C-alpha positions as CSV (number, residue, x, y, z in Angstrom):
1,M,16.0,5.5,47.1
2,L,14.8,8.9,46.3
3,Q,16.0,8.6,43.0
4,N,14.2,5.8,42.1
5,R,11.0,7.2,43.7
6,R,11.5,10.6,41.3
7,R,11.9,8.2,38.4
8,L,8.8,6.7,39.3
9,C,6.7,10.0,39.5
10,I,7.9,11.0,36.4
11,A,7.1,7.8,34.6
12,L,3.8,8.1,36.3
13,A,3.4,11.8,35.4
14,S,4.5,11.2,31.9
15,T,2.0,8.4,31.4
16,M,-1.0,10.2,32.7
17,A,-0.2,13.2,30.5
18,L,-0.2,11.0,27.5
19,S,-3.0,9.6,28.3
20,A,-4.9,13.0,29.3
21,C,-3.9,14.6,25.9
22,G,-5.8,11.9,24.0
23,F,-2.8,9.9,22.9
24,K,-3.3,6.5,21.4
25,L,-1.5,4.1,19.4
26,R,-2.2,4.5,15.5
27,G,-4.5,1.7,14.4
28,S,-4.4,-0.1,11.3
29,I,-4.0,1.4,7.9
30,L,-7.3,-0.5,6.7
31,G,-9.7,1.1,8.7
32,E,-13.2,-0.7,9.4
33,N,-15.2,0.7,6.8
34,L,-14.2,-1.4,4.0
35,P,-17.3,-2.8,1.9
36,F,-15.7,-6.3,2.4
37,K,-14.5,-8.5,5.3
38,S,-12.8,-11.4,3.4
39,L,-10.2,-10.8,0.5
40,Y,-8.2,-13.0,-2.0
41,I,-5.2,-11.9,-3.1
42,S,-4.4,-13.1,-7.0
43,I,-0.7,-13.3,-6.6
44,P,1.5,-16.5,-6.1
45,E,2.5,-17.7,-2.5
46,S,6.2,-17.3,-3.8
47,S,6.3,-13.7,-4.6
48,S,8.0,-11.5,-2.0
49,L,5.1,-8.4,-2.7
50,G,2.3,-11.0,-2.4
51,A,3.9,-12.8,1.4
52,E,4.4,-8.7,2.2
53,L,1.3,-7.9,1.5
54,R,-0.5,-10.9,3.1
55,R,1.5,-10.5,6.2
56,N,0.4,-6.5,6.5
57,I,-3.3,-7.6,5.9
58,R,-3.5,-10.2,8.5
59,G,-1.5,-8.3,10.5
60,S,-4.5,-5.5,10.3
61,G,-7.0,-8.1,11.9
62,E,-9.7,-6.2,9.9
63,V,-9.8,-8.4,6.8
64,T,-9.7,-12.5,6.3
65,L,-7.7,-13.7,3.8
66,T,-9.2,-16.5,1.6
67,D,-7.5,-19.7,-0.4
68,T,-10.0,-19.2,-3.2
69,P,-11.6,-16.3,-4.7
70,E,-15.4,-17.9,-4.5
71,E,-15.1,-17.8,-0.6
72,A,-13.6,-14.1,-0.6
73,D,-16.4,-10.8,-0.4
74,A,-13.2,-9.0,-2.5
75,T,-10.6,-10.0,-4.7
76,L,-7.1,-8.1,-5.1
77,N,-5.6,-8.7,-8.8
78,I,-2.2,-7.6,-9.1
79,T,-1.3,-8.0,-12.7
80,G,1.6,-6.7,-13.3
81,E,4.9,-6.2,-11.5
82,S,7.9,-5.3,-13.0
83,R,11.4,-4.0,-12.1
84,S,13.6,-2.0,-14.3
85,R,16.9,-0.1,-14.3
86,Q,17.7,2.5,-16.8
87,I,21.1,4.8,-16.9
88,L,20.7,8.4,-15.4
89,S,24.0,9.6,-15.8
90,L,27.4,8.6,-17.6
91,N,30.8,10.0,-16.3
92,S,33.5,11.8,-19.0
93,Q,35.0,8.1,-19.9
94,G,31.1,7.0,-21.3
95,R,30.8,5.0,-18.0
96,V,27.5,4.8,-15.8
97,R,27.5,7.3,-13.1
98,E,24.2,7.0,-11.8
99,Y,20.9,4.5,-12.5
100,V,17.6,5.2,-11.8
101,L,15.6,2.2,-10.5
102,N,11.8,1.8,-11.6
103,Y,9.4,-0.7,-9.3
104,R,6.0,-1.0,-11.0
105,A,2.6,-2.5,-10.3
106,T,-0.8,-2.5,-11.6
107,I,-3.6,-3.6,-9.2
108,S,-7.6,-3.6,-9.4
109,V,-10.2,-4.9,-6.7
110,R,-13.5,-6.5,-7.7
111,D,-16.1,-7.9,-5.0
112,N,-17.5,-11.2,-5.4
113,R,-20.3,-9.7,-8.2
114,K,-17.8,-8.7,-10.2
115,V,-18.2,-5.0,-9.5
116,E,-15.4,-3.0,-10.0
117,L,-14.4,-1.4,-6.5
118,L,-11.0,-0.1,-7.6
119,P,-10.1,0.1,-11.4
120,P,-6.6,-1.3,-12.6
121,T,-4.2,1.3,-11.4
122,Q,-0.5,1.4,-11.9
123,L,1.3,2.1,-8.8
124,A,5.0,3.7,-9.7
125,L,7.9,4.0,-7.6
126,K,11.8,5.2,-8.4
127,R,14.9,5.3,-6.8
128,D,17.9,6.8,-7.7
129,I,21.4,5.3,-7.4
130,S,24.9,6.3,-8.0
131,Y,26.9,3.7,-9.3
132,N,31.2,3.0,-9.3
133,E,32.2,0.2,-10.8
134,E,35.2,-0.5,-7.8
135,F,32.1,-1.1,-5.4
136,V,30.4,-3.5,-7.6
137,L,29.4,-6.0,-4.7
138,A,28.5,-3.0,-2.2
139,K,26.3,-1.4,-5.2
140,E,24.5,-4.7,-6.1
141,A,23.7,-4.9,-2.5
142,E,22.0,-1.2,-2.3
143,E,20.2,-1.8,-5.3
144,A,18.8,-4.8,-3.4
145,L,18.0,-3.1,-0.4
146,L,16.5,-0.1,-2.7
147,Y,14.2,-2.9,-4.3
148,R,12.9,-3.7,-1.0
149,D,12.5,-0.6,0.4
150,M,10.2,0.4,-2.7
151,Q,8.3,-3.0,-2.3
152,S,7.6,-2.0,1.3
153,D,6.6,1.4,0.0
154,L,4.3,-0.5,-2.5
155,V,2.6,-2.6,-0.1
156,Q,1.6,0.8,1.6
157,Q,0.4,2.4,-1.1
158,I,-1.8,-0.7,-2.0
159,L,-3.0,-0.7,1.8
160,R,-4.0,2.8,1.3
161,R,-5.7,2.2,-1.7
162,L,-7.7,-0.5,-0.3
163,A,-8.7,1.7,2.7
164,A,-9.8,4.5,0.5
165,I,-12.7,2.0,-1.4
166,K,-16.0,3.2,0.5
167,P,-19.2,1.2,0.3
168,G,-21.7,2.3,-2.2
169,T,-19.2,3.7,-4.6
170,T,-20.3,5.1,-8.2
171,A,-19.6,1.6,-9.6
172,D,-22.6,0.3,-7.8
173,V,-25.1,3.2,-8.4
174,P,-27.1,2.6,-12.0
175,A,-26.6,5.5,-14.8
176,S,-30.2,6.0,-15.1
177,T,-31.0,7.3,-11.6
178,T,-29.3,10.8,-12.1
179,P,-32.0,13.4,-12.4
180,S,-32.3,14.9,-16.1
181,A,-32.5,18.7,-16.4
182,T,-35.7,19.2,-18.1
183,P,-37.1,22.7,-18.0
184,D,-40.4,23.5,-16.5
185,A,-43.1,24.0,-19.3
186,T,-45.3,26.1,-17.2
187,K,-42.8,28.9,-16.8
């Protein structure tokens, strides 16, 4: 009975200490300062990248995903997505010892007035993987796992790029509003 009371006191004290120091759960990665409240993602529903991206955006609760670009305040275009594998090194018999896995995507964001909020940006990820022809199935599974990990990293990078879009970016400001540097004729 005394041990239960001690445990309860310790749990209560640690809860109070965490709340007193200002601890709170980390919020969404998108934030509340986005210049749009609804978003259309131009990537097929069958794409695993699109599915994970949609799941993360819906989970944020700050942006509504629409079914058509006309309903959205902004459109996220994913114009290219590619995976590749290149030989990194060979052993003394000329057989592959290591590969480098590449995963690339090109994204851009435009608002409903066709103003570019994020210019076309290529995101690229690389991972090295050792290879042993005695363990082909295990290495194929490891490669698939690395691609899934890179896809999750890519989704997080896309979300951070979306969060970095600020209202009133330089694309909205006409070039003629900048003051010209003319010398004062009275001096």
